C-alpha positions as semicolon CSV with decimal commas, in nm:
position;residue;x (nm);y (nm);z (nm)
1;X;11,276;11,794;7,730
2;X;11,433;11,959;8,036
3;X;11,714;11,715;8,121
4;X;11,859;11,365;8,081
5;X;12,052;11,166;8,340
6;X;12,245;10,867;8,212
7;X;12,246;10,547;8,412
8;X;12,595;10,608;8,554
9;X;12,482;10,929;8,723
10;X;12,160;10,786;8,870
11;X;12,247;10,492;9,094
12;X;12,496;10,201;9,097
13;X;12,225;9,953;8,992
14;X;12,061;10,173;8,727
15;X;12,057;10,019;8,380
16;X;11,847;10,278;8,193
17;X;11,853;10,658;8,175
18;X;11,595;10,908;8,303
19;X;11,455;11,163;8,057
20;X;11,261;11,442;8,222
21;X;11,025;11,717;8,108
22;X;11,001;11,828;8,473
23;X;11,267;12,091;8,537
24;X;11,262;12,082;8,918
25;X;11,194;11,737;9,058
26;X;11,145;11,690;9,431
27;X;11,408;11,457;9,589
28;X;11,159;11,184;9,682
29;X;11,021;11,175;9,327
30;X;11,374;11,151;9,186
31;X;11,446;10,863;9,425
32;X;11,139;10,683;9,292
33;X;11,250;10,748;8,934
34;X;11,598;10,615;9,020
35;X;11,437;10,299;9,161
36;X;11,255;10,252;8,830
37;X;11,582;10,299;8,640
38;X;11,721;10,013;8,852
39;X;11,418;9,786;8,813
40;X;11,497;9,459;8,631
41;X;11,175;9,479;8,426
42;X;11,209;9,841;8,307
43;X;11,351;9,887;7,957
44;X;11,472;10,172;7,732
45;X;11,443;10,468;7,974
46;X;11,223;10,630;8,238
47;X;11,021;10,931;8,114
48;X;10,902;11,197;8,359
49;X;10,627;11,438;8,259
50;X;10,634;11,808;8,362
51;X;10,369;11,757;8,632
52;X;10,575;11,482;8,798
53;X;10,558;11,449;9,178
54;X;10,600;11,176;9,436
55;X;10,350;10,891;9,430
56;X;10,318;10,542;9,577
57;X;10,603;10,328;9,445
58;X;10,627;10,517;9,114
59;X;10,610;10,895;9,077
60;X;10,286;11,038;8,942
61;X;10,360;11,177;8,598
62;X;10,589;10,885;8,514
63;X;10,599;10,661;8,207
64;X;10,794;10,336;8,171
65;X;10,820;10,049;7,924
66;X;10,856;9,687;8,034
67;X;10,939;9,410;7,790
68;X;10,759;9,121;7,958
69;X;10,622;9,236;8,292
70;X;10,344;9,446;8,442
71;X;10,390;9,644;8,765
72;X;10,058;9,712;8,944
73;X;10,186;10,020;9,128
74;X;10,316;10,165;8,799
75;X;9,949;10,189;8,698
76;X;9,827;10,296;9,040
77;X;9,530;10,234;9,264
78;X;9,277;10,439;9,067
79;X;9,298;10,229;8,752
80;X;9,151;10,413;8,457
81;X;9,133;10,751;8,628
82;X;9,099;11,001;8,348
83;X;8,929;11,298;8,189
84;X;8,615;11,374;7,994
85;X;8,541;11,695;7,803
86;X;8,255;11,811;7,580
87;X;8,243;12,114;7,351
88;X;7,896;12,270;7,337
89;X;7,717;12,514;7,109
90;X;7,651;12,747;7,405
91;X;7,829;13,082;7,403
92;X;7,930;13,257;7,722
93;X;7,701;13,554;7,661
94;X;7,402;13,318;7,669
95;X;7,466;13,249;8,038
96;X;7,271;13,492;8,252
97;X;7,497;13,534;8,555
98;X;7,671;13,341;8,833
99;X;7,332;13,238;8,971
100;X;7,264;13,037;8,656
101;X;7,606;12,871;8,683
102;X;7,521;12,781;9,044
103;X;7,184;12,641;8,932
104;X;7,356;12,425;8,668
105;X;7,604;12,286;8,922
106;X;7,330;12,218;9,175
107;X;7,135;12,036;8,905
108;X;7,434;11,815;8,829
109;X;7,478;11,731;9,199
110;X;7,117;11,608;9,212
111;X;7,198;11,349;8,945
112;X;7,562;11,267;9,024
113;X;7,658;11,154;9,376
114;X;7,965;11,352;9,484
115;X;8,229;11,276;9,747
116;X;8,402;10,970;9,887
117;X;8,155;10,705;9,998
118;X;7,856;10,859;9,818
119;X;7,687;10,638;9,561
120;X;7,350;10,577;9,393
121;X;7,086;10,419;9,614
122;X;7,007;10,162;9,349
123;X;7,242;9,933;9,156
124;X;7,310;10,064;8,805
125;X;7,256;9,847;8,499
126;X;7,552;9,796;8,260
127;X;7,617;9,495;8,037
128;X;7,989;9,523;8,119
129;X;7,922;9,361;8,457
130;X;7,765;9,051;8,302
131;X;8,034;9,032;8,034
132;X;8,309;9,036;8,297
133;X;8,141;8,772;8,515
134;X;8,111;8,549;8,209
135;X;8,480;8,606;8,134
136;X;8,593;8,498;8,482
137;X;8,354;8,203;8,513
138;X;8,544;7,920;8,679
139;X;8,851;8,137;8,755
140;X;8,731;8,380;9,022
141;X;9,008;8,631;9,113
142;X;9,090;8,687;9,479
143;X;8,969;9,047;9,485
144;X;8,622;8,963;9,353
145;X;8,326;8,904;9,581
146;X;7,956;8,964;9,529
147;X;7,905;9,229;9,801
148;X;8,189;9,443;9,666
149;X;8,061;9,400;9,312
150;X;7,719;9,516;9,429
151;X;7,881;9,833;9,561
152;X;8,053;9,880;9,225
153;X;7,712;9,874;9,058
154;X;7,595;10,159;9,284
155;X;7,917;10,354;9,225
156;X;7,878;10,360;8,848
157;X;7,812;10,719;8,741
158;X;7,951;10,880;9,059
159;X;8,235;11,126;9,104
160;X;8,423;11,013;9,412
161;X;8,635;11,238;9,632
162;X;8,982;11,391;9,649
163;X;9,093;11,566;9,332
164;X;8,802;11,446;9,119
165;X;8,590;11,727;8,979
166;X;8,319;11,846;8,740
167;X;8,359;12,189;8,578
168;X;8,175;12,428;8,351
169;X;8,435;12,618;8,145
170;X;8,465;12,878;7,871
171;X;8,721;12,902;7,591
172;X;8,902;13,218;7,484
173;X;8,655;13,236;7,194
174;X;8,361;13,235;7,435
175;X;8,253;12,873;7,376
176;X;8,121;12,682;7,679
177;X;8,277;12,342;7,757
178;X;8,202;12,070;8,011
179;X;8,486;11,881;8,181
180;X;8,521;11,613;8,448
181;X;8,787;11,400;8,616
182;X;8,714;11,060;8,771
183;X;8,809;10,694;8,750
184;X;8,713;10,342;8,853
185;X;8,626;10,426;9,213
186;X;8,669;10,146;9,469
187;X;8,670;9,878;9,198
188;X;9,011;9,986;9,066
189;X;9,150;10,018;9,417
190;X;9,057;9,659;9,509
191;X;9,207;9,521;9,188
192;X;9,530;9,718;9,236
193;X;9,566;9,622;9,604
194;X;9,508;9,253;9,537
195;X;9,755;9,220;9,251
196;X;10,022;9,433;9,419
197;X;10,007;9,203;9,722
198;X;10,020;8,898;9,496
199;X;10,320;9,043;9,311
200;X;10,498;9,107;9,641
201;X;10,442;8,747;9,751
202;X;10,568;8,605;9,422
203;X;10,871;8,836;9,405
204;X;10,967;8,731;9,756
205;X;10,926;8,366;9,661
206;X;11,144;8,415;9,351
207;X;11,403;8,627;9,539
208;X;11,352;8,888;9,270
209;X;11,586;9,184;9,299
210;X;11,335;9,467;9,285
211;X;11,414;9,810;9,436
212;X;11,146;9,790;9,705
213;X;10,825;9,591;9,745
214;X;10,618;9,884;9,618
215;X;10,749;9,803;9,268
216;X;10,673;9,431;9,271
217;X;10,598;9,294;8,923
218;X;10,409;9,012;8,753
219;X;10,532;8,835;8,438
220;X;10,290;8,944;8,168
221;X;10,287;8,599;8,005
222;X;10,222;8,412;8,332
223;X;9,872;8,334;8,462
224;X;9,902;8,602;8,731
225;X;10,012;8,872;8,490
226;X;9,746;8,773;8,239
227;X;9,480;8,793;8,512
228;X;9,599;9,140;8,617
229;X;9,580;9,267;8,258
230;X;9,232;9,118;8,220
231;X;9,105;9,282;8,540
232;X;9,285;9,611;8,474
233;X;9,114;9,628;8,134
234;X;8,779;9,566;8,301
235;X;8,850;9,856;8,539
236;X;8,937;10,072;8,236
237;X;8,603;9,991;8,073
238;X;8,426;10,066;8,401
239;X;8,606;10,402;8,438
240;X;8,520;10,496;8,078
241;X;8,154;10,413;8,139
242;X;8,160;10,597;8,471
243;X;8,274;10,920;8,304
244;X;8,033;10,870;8,015
245;X;7,735;10,844;8,250
246;X;7,832;11,155;8,444
247;X;7,877;11,346;8,120
248;X;7,531;11,224;8,019
249;X;7,386;11,366;8,341
250;X;7,573;11,694;8,281
251;X;7,422;11,710;7,932
252;X;7,073;11,654;8,074
253;X;7,109;11,951;8,308
254;X;7,242;12,178;8,031
255;X;6,944;12,085;7,811
256;X;6,712;12,202;8,088
257;X;6,876;12,545;8,080
258;X;6,951;12,559;7,705
259;X;6,696;12,340;7,516
260;X;6,865;12,399;7,178
261;X;7,217;12,306;7,293
262;X;7,425;12,090;7,058
263;X;7,711;11,880;7,189
264;X;7,974;11,923;6,920
265;X;8,271;11,713;7,029
266;X;8,347;11,465;7,310
267;X;8,678;11,334;7,450
268;X;8,706;11,055;7,710
269;X;9,058;10,938;7,805
270;X;9,254;10,751;8,073
271;X;9,574;10,851;8,251
272;X;9,637;10,550;8,480
273;X;9,685;10,233;8,277
274;X;9,922;9,992;8,104
275;X;9,900;9,894;7,739
276;X;10,088;9,680;7,488
277;X;10,243;9,924;7,239
278;X;10,528;9,938;6,990
279;X;10,811;10,179;7,071
280;X;11,154;10,199;6,912
281;X;11,064;9,896;6,702
282;X;10,972;9,671;6,995
283;X;10,649;9,558;7,157
284;X;10,648;9,660;7,523
285;X;10,411;9,717;7,814
286;X;10,391;10,095;7,851
287;X;10,278;10,203;8,198
288;X;10,136;10,555;8,229
289;X;10,078;10,666;8,588
290;X;9,938;11,017;8,590
291;X;10,030;11,054;8,224
292;X;9,821;11,077;7,908
293;X;9,875;10,920;7,567
294;X;9,984;11,184;7,312
295;X;10,019;10,997;6,985
296;X;10,047;11,202;6,666
297;X;9,721;11,400;6,621
298;X;9,554;11,232;6,921
299;X;9,328;11,466;7,120
300;X;9,392;11,502;7,490
301;X;9,285;11,695;7,801
302;X;9,526;11,860;8,045
303;X;9,344;12,023;8,338
304;X;9,486;12,288;8,567
305;X;9,385;12,344;8,928
306;X;9,027;12,440;9,017
307;X;9,119;12,807;8,981
308;X;9,340;12,785;8,673
309;X;9,315;12,725;8,298
310;X;9,278;12,382;8,140
311;X;9,379;12,279;7,788
312;X;9,250;12,066;7,504
313;X;9,561;11,948;7,318
314;X;9,675;11,751;7,015
315;X;9,955;11,498;7,055
316;X;10,281;11,541;6,865
317;X;10,383;11,174;6,893
318;X;10,722;11,234;7,055
319;X;10,889;10,891;7,081
320;X;11,116;10,999;7,371
321;X;10,814;11,032;7,602
322;X;10,669;10,702;7,475
323;X;10,416;10,935;7,301
324;X;10,290;11,065;7,635
325;X;10,227;11,399;7,805
326;X;10,124;11,531;8,147
327;X;9,781;11,454;8,293
328;X;9,744;11,788;8,468
329;X;9,932;12,057;8,656
330;X;10,073;11,827;8,923
331;X;10,099;11,889;9,295
332;X;10,348;12,123;9,458
333;X;10,200;12,065;9,807
334;X;10,048;11,760;9,967
335;X;9,697;11,788;10,109
336;X;9,811;11,820;10,473
337;X;10,090;12,064;10,385
338;X;9,846;12,287;10,198
339;X;9,599;12,281;10,486
340;X;9,874;12,376;10,733
341;X;10,026;12,658;10,529
342;X;9,747;12,822;10,331
343;X;9,490;13,066;10,468
344;X;9,119;13,096;10,400
345;X;9,165;13,450;10,266
346;X;9,429;13,362;10,006
347;X;9,241;13,052;9,889
348;X;8,920;13,251;9,847
349;X;9,109;13,517;9,649
350;X;9,240;13,250;9,412
351;X;8,879;13,147;9,340
352;X;8,733;13,492;9,280
353;X;8,480;13,493;8,995
354;X;8,442;13,112;8,999
355;X;8,133;12,941;9,142
356;X;8,234;12,668;9,387
357;X;8,124;12,511;9,715
358;X;8,309;12,658;10,009
359;X;8,610;12,482;10,159
360;X;8,531;12,177;10,369
361;X;8,617;12,165;10,738
362;X;8,927;11,965;10,824
363;X;9,047;11,855;11,163
364;X;9,401;11,903;11,285
365;X;9,583;12,025;10,974
366;X;9,511;12,398;10,984
367;X;9,764;12,675;11,020
368;X;9,598;12,819;11,331
369;X;9,404;12,677;11,622
370;X;9,028;12,671;11,600
371;X;8,834;12,628;11,280
372;X;9,046;12,474;11,002
373;X;8,983;12,385;10,639
374;X;9,099;12,131;10,383
375;X;9,293;12,331;10,124
376;X;9,434;12,025;9,950
377;X;9,261;12,121;9,624
378;X;9,329;12,495;9,642
379;X;9,500;12,641;9,333
380;X;9,813;12,717;9,538
381;X;9,858;12,344;9,610
382;X;9,928;12,281;9,239
383;X;10,201;12,376;8,995
384;X;10,146;12,657;8,748
385;X;9,969;12,501;8,450
386;X;10,119;12,741;8,196
387;X;10,472;12,653;8,312
388;X;10,379;12,286;8,275
389;X;10,253;12,349;7,922
390;X;10,570;12,532;7,818
391;X;10,778;12,239;7,943
392;X;10,596;11,997;7,711
393;X;10,578;12,201;7,392
394;X;10,756;11,914;7,216
395;X;10,487;11,668;7,337
396;X;10,156;11,842;7,262
397;X;10,010;12,134;7,072
398;X;9,754;12,338;7,272
399;X;9,428;12,376;7,076
400;X;9,183;12,528;7,325
401;X;9,249;12,722;7,648
402;X;8,964;12,694;7,898
403;X;8,880;12,913;8,200
404;X;8,669;12,767;8,483
405;X;8,325;12,920;8,544
406;X;8,200;12,677;8,807
407;X;8,350;12,380;8,990
408;X;8,216;12,077;9,174
409;X;8,486;11,904;9,381
410;X;8,465;11,549;9,508
């Protein structure tokens, strides 16, 4: 842990402390953490992971416990966003050259739609859809409608945009791994937006003293809170299936190049969710927004930027973090800031030796007039992953260090 601020030093209305594994916290992120420390539903303390940075309502890389409430924006809009990783039997020296890495990535892109708004042409079959519709029969939630659900069926097994990615990686021992980052796509966004708006309306009706409408809450034991938990859990199942299908497509491509490949170990985890857990002897709703569960001996995935190392880790079960750890390196620059301040030359240098699609054109955010690029996912836009890992040595034990060979960005 890097520092602790007791409630007296945070804000006049704060009633819990902040415990941080992030040594240098940007002012806006601290303000959001202070708001959480003053929230009537937040209990015990606020925990900030080493990749913490400003988010919407709650900082990304934050963990809180609530006794009897759920806060939609403390889960976030991409419900169930998370990581998948697979250890293979392939050794690095079996890969011919960068052209084969490019061929593997191109093969994956033929099977997995990539980028915001790109989906399968046909609706995908999954029994989870029918199971959910049976569960909500006679109690249709406000976010649900058939056309949107049809789009969700086409989105299943797709990457999405932004910081979502698929990577081919190699360990220090020369073992090839597969890794990807994605979530519940537009489904999770619609659920989050609907219940946050509902929470705002109810909090206003109740004259609830919340530190800003972005942290509106729902009583977990009320019909509204129960409905949010039900639909959040559906989005979690959808996100898990989404990653599983993309990993299946990745496996198919690797088999085409390496017919004898064996897939040795698989990990598939969330980092945007709320769950009922027991901490400090009490049952509470733990919200992890941009944070990963790190229970004792639990396996986890902590990715770096697209040009940096990633880690497979084992949880140490630290109770002070609500048995949590970071979900990645964490941003040091917003997307627009990175596009204004970084140059094409320095971003290309940071990606030397890694197969990736060139930077996308971006309008209006470049450093110079003329042709500009979106550098929001460049390695320089993120914190140093090894610094992040040192800051959480009491939360996780690194097991495998992975170097990127090829990257597909959403």
